[in-house]
C-alpha positions as CSV (number, residue, x, y, z in Angstrom):
1,M,-84.0,-12.4,-19.6
2,S,-83.4,-9.5,-22.0
3,A,-86.4,-7.9,-24.0
4,A,-86.0,-8.4,-27.6
5,G,-88.5,-8.3,-30.9
6,V,-91.1,-6.6,-32.2
7,V,-94.7,-6.4,-31.3
8,A,-97.1,-6.0,-33.8
9,V,-100.6,-4.4,-33.3
10,A,-103.6,-5.0,-35.9
11,G,-106.6,-3.2,-36.3
12,E,-108.5,-0.1,-36.4
13,A,-107.0,3.7,-36.7
14,L,-109.6,6.2,-36.5
15,V,-110.2,9.4,-35.6
16,D,-112.0,10.6,-32.6
17,I,-114.0,13.9,-32.3
18,V,-113.7,14.8,-28.9
19,P,-115.1,17.6,-26.8
20,A,-112.6,20.8,-27.2
21,P,-111.8,22.9,-23.8
22,V,-114.4,25.6,-25.0
23,A,-117.5,24.5,-24.3
24,G,-119.6,23.7,-27.2
25,Y,-116.9,23.1,-29.5
26,H,-115.0,20.0,-30.6
27,E,-111.7,18.8,-32.1
28,L,-110.3,15.8,-34.0
29,A,-108.0,13.6,-32.2
30,P,-106.4,10.0,-33.2
31,G,-107.7,7.3,-31.9
32,G,-108.6,3.6,-32.3
33,S,-108.2,1.1,-29.4
34,P,-105.4,-0.7,-31.5
35,A,-103.6,2.6,-32.4
36,N,-103.7,4.1,-29.0
37,T,-102.2,0.6,-27.8
38,A,-99.4,0.9,-30.4
39,V,-98.8,4.5,-29.5
40,G,-98.7,3.7,-25.7
41,L,-96.1,1.0,-26.7
42,A,-93.8,2.8,-28.6
43,R,-93.7,5.7,-25.8
44,L,-92.9,3.1,-23.4
45,G,-89.8,2.2,-25.7
46,V,-90.8,-1.1,-27.1
47,P,-90.4,-1.4,-30.8
48,V,-94.2,-1.7,-32.4
49,R,-95.7,-2.4,-35.8
50,M,-99.0,-1.5,-36.8
51,V,-100.9,-3.4,-38.9
52,A,-103.8,-1.1,-40.5
53,R,-105.4,0.1,-43.5
54,L,-105.1,3.8,-43.3
55,A,-107.0,5.9,-45.8
56,D,-105.2,8.6,-48.1
57,D,-107.7,11.5,-46.8
58,L,-107.3,14.1,-44.5
59,L,-108.0,12.3,-41.4
60,G,-105.8,9.3,-42.5
61,R,-102.8,11.6,-43.3
62,R,-103.3,12.9,-39.9
63,L,-103.6,9.3,-38.4
64,R,-100.5,8.3,-40.3
65,A,-98.6,11.6,-39.4
66,H,-99.5,10.7,-35.7
67,L,-98.2,7.3,-35.6
68,E,-95.0,8.0,-37.2
69,G,-94.5,10.6,-35.1
70,N,-94.7,8.3,-31.8
71,G,-92.2,6.1,-33.6
72,V,-94.5,3.5,-34.8
73,D,-93.6,1.4,-37.5
74,L,-95.9,1.9,-40.4
75,R,-94.5,-0.3,-43.0
76,H,-97.2,-2.9,-42.7
77,T,-99.8,-0.5,-43.1
78,V,-102.2,-0.5,-46.1
79,A,-102.9,2.7,-48.4
80,A,-106.7,2.1,-48.5
81,A,-109.1,3.8,-50.9
82,E,-111.8,3.6,-48.8
83,P,-112.1,7.0,-46.0
84,S,-111.0,6.7,-42.5
85,S,-113.6,5.8,-39.3
86,M,-114.8,8.5,-37.2
87,A,-115.9,8.2,-33.6
88,V,-117.8,10.8,-32.0
89,V,-117.0,10.9,-28.1
90,E,-119.1,12.6,-25.4
91,V,-117.4,12.6,-22.0
92,D,-120.0,12.6,-18.6
93,A,-119.6,14.7,-15.6
94,R,-117.5,11.7,-14.1
95,G,-114.8,11.7,-17.3
96,V,-116.5,8.7,-18.6
97,A,-116.9,8.6,-22.3
98,D,-119.3,7.4,-24.4
99,Y,-119.2,6.7,-28.3
100,D,-121.0,7.2,-31.4
101,F,-119.5,5.6,-34.7
102,R,-119.1,6.5,-38.5
103,V,-117.8,3.2,-39.7
104,A,-120.0,2.1,-42.8
105,G,-117.7,1.0,-45.5
106,T,-114.6,2.8,-44.1
107,A,-111.1,1.7,-44.5
108,D,-110.5,-0.5,-41.4
109,W,-112.6,-3.1,-42.0
110,Q,-111.9,-4.0,-45.8
111,W,-109.0,-6.2,-45.2
112,R,-108.2,-8.9,-48.0
113,A,-105.8,-12.0,-47.0
114,P,-103.0,-10.8,-49.6
115,E,-102.5,-7.4,-47.4
116,L,-101.4,-9.2,-44.6
117,A,-98.6,-11.2,-46.6
118,G,-95.0,-10.7,-44.8
119,V,-96.6,-9.1,-41.2
120,L,-95.6,-12.2,-39.2
121,D,-92.1,-12.2,-40.0
122,D,-89.3,-13.5,-37.5
123,S,-88.7,-10.4,-35.6
124,V,-92.0,-10.2,-34.0
125,V,-92.9,-11.7,-30.6
126,A,-96.1,-10.9,-30.0
127,L,-99.3,-9.9,-31.9
128,H,-102.0,-7.8,-30.1
129,S,-105.4,-6.9,-31.6
130,G,-109.1,-6.7,-30.5
131,S,-112.0,-4.4,-30.3
132,L,-114.0,-3.2,-33.5
133,A,-111.4,-5.0,-35.7
134,L,-111.9,-8.6,-34.6
135,T,-116.0,-8.0,-35.0
136,T,-116.5,-5.9,-38.0
137,E,-117.0,-8.1,-41.4
138,P,-115.7,-8.1,-43.8
139,G,-112.1,-7.5,-42.5
140,A,-112.8,-9.3,-38.9
141,A,-112.4,-13.1,-40.5
142,V,-109.1,-12.2,-42.4
143,L,-107.8,-10.8,-39.1
144,R,-109.0,-13.8,-37.1
145,D,-107.1,-16.0,-39.5
146,L,-104.0,-13.8,-39.1
147,V,-104.4,-14.4,-35.1
148,R,-104.7,-18.2,-36.0
149,R,-101.5,-18.3,-37.7
150,A,-99.4,-16.0,-35.2
151,A,-100.3,-18.0,-32.3
152,P,-97.7,-21.2,-33.0
153,T,-94.9,-18.6,-33.0
154,T,-95.7,-15.7,-30.9
155,T,-97.4,-14.4,-28.0
156,I,-101.1,-13.6,-28.4
157,S,-102.7,-10.4,-26.8
158,Y,-106.2,-9.7,-26.9
159,D,-108.7,-7.1,-25.5
160,P,-112.3,-7.6,-26.4
161,N,-112.7,-3.8,-25.7
162,C,-116.7,-4.2,-26.4
163,R,-118.7,-1.5,-28.1
164,P,-122.4,-2.7,-28.1
165,L,-123.3,0.0,-30.3
166,L,-121.8,-1.9,-33.0
167,M,-121.1,-5.4,-31.9
168,G,-124.3,-7.5,-32.9
169,G,-125.0,-11.3,-32.7
170,D,-123.4,-13.6,-30.4
171,V,-120.4,-11.5,-29.4
172,L,-119.5,-13.8,-26.3
173,A,-118.5,-16.6,-28.5
174,G,-116.5,-14.8,-30.5
175,V,-114.5,-13.5,-27.5
176,H,-114.5,-17.0,-25.9
177,E,-113.1,-18.0,-29.7
178,M,-110.3,-15.5,-29.4
179,V,-109.4,-16.1,-25.9
180,E,-108.9,-19.9,-26.4
181,L,-105.9,-18.7,-28.9
182,S,-104.7,-15.8,-26.5
183,D,-102.0,-15.9,-24.0
184,V,-102.5,-12.5,-22.6
185,V,-106.4,-11.0,-22.2
186,K,-107.2,-7.7,-20.7
187,V,-111.0,-7.0,-20.3
188,S,-112.6,-3.8,-18.6
189,S,-115.4,-4.9,-16.0
190,E,-117.7,-2.5,-18.2
191,D,-116.9,-5.2,-21.2
192,L,-117.8,-8.1,-18.7
193,D,-121.1,-6.6,-17.6
194,W,-122.1,-6.7,-21.1
195,L,-120.9,-10.0,-21.9
196,L,-121.4,-11.8,-18.7
197,P,-123.9,-10.0,-16.7
198,G,-124.1,-10.8,-13.0
199,T,-121.0,-12.9,-13.3
200,A,-118.5,-12.4,-10.8
201,Y,-115.1,-11.1,-12.4
202,E,-113.2,-13.5,-10.6
203,A,-115.0,-16.5,-11.8
204,V,-114.5,-15.1,-15.5
205,V,-110.7,-14.8,-14.7
206,D,-111.1,-18.3,-13.8
207,D,-112.9,-19.7,-16.9
208,W,-110.7,-17.9,-19.1
209,L,-107.6,-18.9,-17.7
210,A,-109.1,-22.8,-18.0
211,R,-109.9,-21.6,-21.8
212,G,-106.0,-21.4,-22.1
213,A,-104.6,-18.1,-21.5
214,A,-101.7,-17.7,-19.4
215,V,-102.6,-14.4,-17.8
216,V,-106.1,-12.6,-17.5
217,A,-106.6,-9.1,-16.3
218,V,-109.8,-7.1,-15.5
219,T,-109.4,-3.7,-15.4
220,L,-111.8,-2.1,-12.5
221,G,-111.7,1.9,-13.2
222,A,-110.9,3.7,-10.2
223,D,-110.7,0.3,-8.2
224,G,-107.7,-1.0,-10.0
225,A,-107.3,-4.3,-11.4
226,L,-107.7,-8.2,-10.8
227,A,-105.7,-10.6,-12.4
228,G,-104.7,-14.6,-12.5
229,T,-102.4,-16.8,-14.3
230,A,-102.3,-20.3,-15.6
231,S,-100.1,-21.3,-12.7
232,G,-102.7,-20.7,-10.4
233,L,-101.7,-17.0,-9.0
234,R,-104.8,-14.7,-8.2
235,T,-104.1,-11.0,-7.0
236,R,-105.6,-7.8,-7.1
237,L,-103.9,-4.3,-7.3
238,P,-105.8,-1.0,-5.9
239,G,-106.6,2.1,-8.3
240,R,-104.4,5.3,-8.3
241,P,-105.9,8.5,-7.2
242,V,-105.9,11.1,-10.1
243,E,-108.2,14.0,-11.0
244,V,-109.8,12.3,-14.0
245,V,-110.3,14.6,-17.3
246,D,-111.5,11.7,-19.2
247,T,-111.0,8.0,-19.5
248,V,-110.3,8.0,-23.2
249,G,-107.7,5.9,-24.4
250,A,-107.2,4.4,-20.4
251,G,-107.8,0.8,-21.0
252,D,-105.5,1.0,-24.5
253,T,-102.7,2.5,-22.0
254,F,-103.1,-0.5,-19.7
255,S,-102.4,-3.0,-22.5
256,A,-99.5,-0.9,-23.6
257,A,-98.1,-1.0,-20.1
258,L,-98.9,-4.5,-19.2
259,L,-97.4,-5.9,-22.7
260,A,-94.2,-3.3,-22.2
261,G,-93.9,-5.1,-18.7
262,L,-94.1,-8.3,-19.9
263,H,-91.3,-7.3,-23.0
264,T,-88.8,-6.1,-20.7
265,R,-88.9,-9.1,-18.5
266,G,-88.4,-11.3,-22.0
267,L,-91.7,-13.3,-21.4
268,L,-93.2,-12.7,-25.1
269,G,-92.4,-14.9,-27.9
270,A,-93.4,-18.5,-28.0
271,A,-90.3,-19.7,-26.5
272,A,-91.3,-17.4,-23.4
273,R,-94.5,-19.1,-23.3
274,E,-94.1,-21.4,-20.2
275,A,-92.2,-18.6,-18.4
276,L,-95.1,-16.3,-18.8
277,R,-97.4,-19.1,-17.6
278,A,-95.4,-19.2,-14.6
279,I,-94.3,-15.4,-14.0
280,A,-93.8,-14.8,-10.2
281,S,-96.3,-13.1,-8.1
282,D,-93.9,-10.0,-7.4
283,E,-93.3,-9.6,-11.2
284,L,-96.9,-10.1,-11.9
285,D,-98.0,-7.3,-9.3
286,T,-95.2,-4.7,-10.5
287,V,-96.2,-5.2,-14.0
288,L,-100.0,-4.9,-13.1
289,D,-99.2,-2.0,-10.8
290,T,-97.4,-0.3,-13.6
291,A,-100.1,-0.6,-15.9
292,V,-102.6,1.1,-13.5
293,R,-100.6,3.9,-12.9
294,A,-100.1,4.4,-17.0
295,A,-103.8,4.4,-17.0
296,A,-104.2,6.8,-14.4
297,I,-102.0,9.0,-16.0
298,T,-103.9,8.9,-19.2
299,C,-107.3,9.6,-17.2
300,S,-105.6,12.8,-16.0
301,R,-105.2,13.9,-19.7
302,R,-107.4,14.6,-22.2
303,G,-108.0,12.1,-25.1
304,A,-105.7,9.0,-25.5
305,D,-102.4,10.4,-24.7
306,P,-100.4,7.7,-22.9
307,P,-97.4,8.1,-20.9
308,T,-93.8,8.0,-21.7
309,A,-91.3,5.8,-20.0
310,D,-89.7,8.7,-17.9
311,E,-93.2,10.1,-17.0
312,L,-94.2,6.6,-16.2
313,T,-90.8,6.3,-13.8
314,R,-91.6,9.8,-12.2
315,S,-95.3,8.4,-11.3
316,G,-93.5,6.1,-8.7
317,A,-94.0,3.0,-11.2
318,P,-91.1,0.4,-9.9
319,G,-88.6,0.4,-12.6
320,G,-90.9,2.0,-15.1
321,P,-92.2,-0.5,-17.7
C-alpha cells in the first residue's frame, strides 16, 4: 500500500524554558507535546497539519517560525489574543526532565467550536492529540468533540502524556474515554505508574485493546517498548544504548515515528482500519524498532529535537520510517 494523506495534530504549542549549556542559565525552546509530534512527523516526510492556537506575542511568533521552518502546515492554526503558555524544564543527573507550567489563561486552552471548522477535510487520514490539550478546560471539551467527530473517518492517535502537576480530578476516566475512541495509543511507563500504580504494563495493553484500540504501545525509557494489537500480537523491543543529554521530547518523537511508519505502509485512514488491526508481526516490530531508535536520537540531543528521515536511516533503522 502506498502512503497518502495528511496527519492532523491538535493541541498545545508552548515554549519550554530549558537549561542552557552554561550552568545557571536557561534558554527558550519551542515545545508542547503535540507540537513536538508535528515537527517529528514533518521531519520524517509526513504531510502534517498543526491545529493550535498561537499567540501574536514574542513567544508565539517564535513557535510559529519553528513550526513553519520544519514544514508543518499552519493554515488551520488560530491567531489567539491570549498570551503563549510556558513550561519551565529542569533536568536531573540522568537526563530525566521535570516540568513546571505557566498556563493560566493562556492561548492553548481557549478553543471555541467555530475555530475548528474545516479542520477535518478529505485529505486528513489521521488525527493525533493528547497531553494537556485534552484535559485543560475550557478548550479540552471542544477538542474531545473534534476527536469524536473525526473517529468515523480517520485514524485516531492518542498519547495521554500525563502532567500530574496540572491534571486534577478523575484523569483515568478521561484517558479511558479517549482510548475507546482511538486506534493507536502510545503511553509511557511513567504515565501508567501514575494512572494505574502497581498494574502490570502488559495488563494495561490487554485492557486498552479490549476497549477498542488497534495498537497500544508502552514506552519503557532505556528498556525500549512493549506493544500489542487487536489481532492478538504481543511484542517487546529493546532500548538503544545512547548517551542521554535529556529526555525532553523523546515520547513525542516515538509517537511521530510510530505514526510515520504506519503512514508509509498505508495503514492510516478509515479504509485501512482493519488492515491496521491485522498488522503483521514483522511490520509491527519494524515500526516499533524505528520509533525506539528515533526516541534514542532525541535523547542524545538537548531539548525536543527529533531526527530527520535521513538521520533515522543512518542510525540503522530498517528502511527509515
